[in-house]
C-alpha positions in Angstrom: 0.0 0.0 0.0 1.3 3.5 -0.7 2.2 5.9 2.1 0.4 9.2 2.6 2.4 12.4 2.2 2.6 12.6 6.0 3.9 9.0 6.3 6.5 9.8 3.6 7.6 12.8 5.5 7.9 10.8 8.8 9.7 7.9 7.0 12.3 10.2 5.3 12.9 12.1 8.6 14.6 8.9 9.9 18.4 8.7 9.5 18.6 6.4 6.6 21.1 6.3 3.7 19.7 6.8 0.2 20.9 5.0 -2.9 21.6 7.7 -5.5 21.6 6.6 -9.1 23.0 8.3 -12.1 23.9 7.1 -15.7 27.4 7.5 -17.0 28.4 8.6 -20.6 28.3 5.0 -21.8 24.8 4.5 -20.5 25.8 2.4 -17.5 24.0 3.0 -14.2 26.1 4.2 -11.3 24.8 3.8 -7.8 26.2 5.3 -4.6 25.0 5.7 -1.0 24.5 9.3 0.1 23.5 11.2 3.2 20.4 13.4 2.7 17.8 15.4 4.5 14.2 15.6 3.3 12.7 19.1 3.7 10.1 21.1 2.0 9.2 18.3 -0.4 12.8 17.8 -1.7 15.9 15.7 -1.0 18.9 17.8 -0.1 22.0 15.6 -0.7 25.7 16.1 -0.6 28.4 14.6 -2.8 31.6 15.5 -4.6 31.3 16.3 -8.3 34.8 15.4 -9.3 36.0 12.7 -6.9 32.8 10.7 -7.3 32.1 11.1 -11.1 28.8 12.7 -10.2 29.5 15.8 -12.1 30.3 14.0 -15.4 27.3 11.8 -15.0 25.0 14.7 -14.5 26.4 16.5 -17.5 25.7 13.6 -19.9 22.4 12.5 -18.2 20.9 14.9 -15.8 18.0 12.6 -14.6 18.6 10.7 -11.4 16.8 8.2 -9.1 16.9 8.1 -5.3 15.8 5.1 -3.3 15.3 5.0 0.5 14.2 1.7 2.1 13.8 0.3 5.5 15.9 -2.7 6.4 13.4 -4.3 8.7 10.1 -5.9 8.2 7.5 -4.9 7.2 9.4 -3.2 4.4 8.8 0.5 3.5 10.4 2.5 0.7 10.3 5.7 -1.2 11.7 6.1 -4.7 12.1 9.5 -6.4 13.0 10.5 -10.0 14.0 13.9 -11.2 16.7 16.3 -12.1 18.7 17.7 -9.2 20.0 21.3 -9.1 23.3 22.3 -7.5 22.5 24.8 -4.7 24.8 27.1 -2.6 26.9 25.0 -0.3 26.5 26.3 3.2 27.8 25.0 6.5 24.2 25.1 7.8 22.9 22.8 5.1 25.9 20.4 5.4 25.3 20.3 9.2 21.6 19.6 8.7 22.5 16.7 6.5 25.5 15.3 8.4 24.2 15.6 12.0 21.2 13.3 11.2 23.8 10.5 11.2 25.5 11.4 14.4 26.0 14.8 16.0 29.7 15.0 17.0 30.8 13.0 14.0 28.6 15.0 11.6 29.9 18.3 12.9 33.5 17.2 12.4 32.7 16.0 8.9 30.9 19.2 8.0 34.0 21.3 8.9 36.2 19.1 6.7 33.8 19.0 3.8 33.5 22.7 3.6 37.2 22.7 2.6 36.6 20.2 -0.3 36.4 22.4 -3.5 34.2 20.0 -5.4 31.7 19.3 -2.5 28.2 20.3 -3.5 24.7 20.2 -2.2 22.1 18.9 -4.6 18.4 19.7 -4.3 16.1 17.1 -5.8 12.5 18.1 -6.0 11.0 14.9 -7.4 9.1 14.7 -10.6 7.9 11.3 -9.5 7.6 9.9 -6.0 6.7 6.3 -5.4 6.1 4.7 -2.0 5.0 1.5 -0.4 4.4 0.2 3.1 3.9 -3.5 3.5 2.7 -3.3 7.0 -0.7 -2.1 5.7 -3.4 -4.4 4.5 -3.4 -5.4 0.9 -0.6 -6.3 -1.4 -0.5 -3.3 -3.7 2.9 -2.4 -4.9 4.4 1.1 -5.3 2.1 3.9 -6.1 2.7 7.5 -7.1 2.2 10.1 -4.5 0.6 13.3 -5.5 3.4 15.9 -5.5 1.0 18.9 -5.6 0.0 20.3 -2.2 
């Protein structure tokens, strides 16, 4: 069964890694785990454009997919598709992302990452958002969530 918008917000507020998928110049998928924060209906992610090949992938194929899934039963997941935009890298945004995964470690990481010249923040406002929650009755698979309102 699909999750409601409120359930998606609650699920994505938990400190989970996302799988971030791009396509390289040869058409091969590339998948990497990333930290993120979900706020205002968008994923805010951080990565390095040069060291992680993300920049080259986004130049040749700007569409991405993000998957966030629970690791325990009953399984829940959210999958998003869209085109991320590079936004201003600020220490506040890096802290918001990093401290979800551990406060002291996240703060130390944010200070170091501000010194990385290719470190960026990506904002992905999904074009498509799919979700499911197998704890609910029924066996429906993923369903689109209304992104309006």
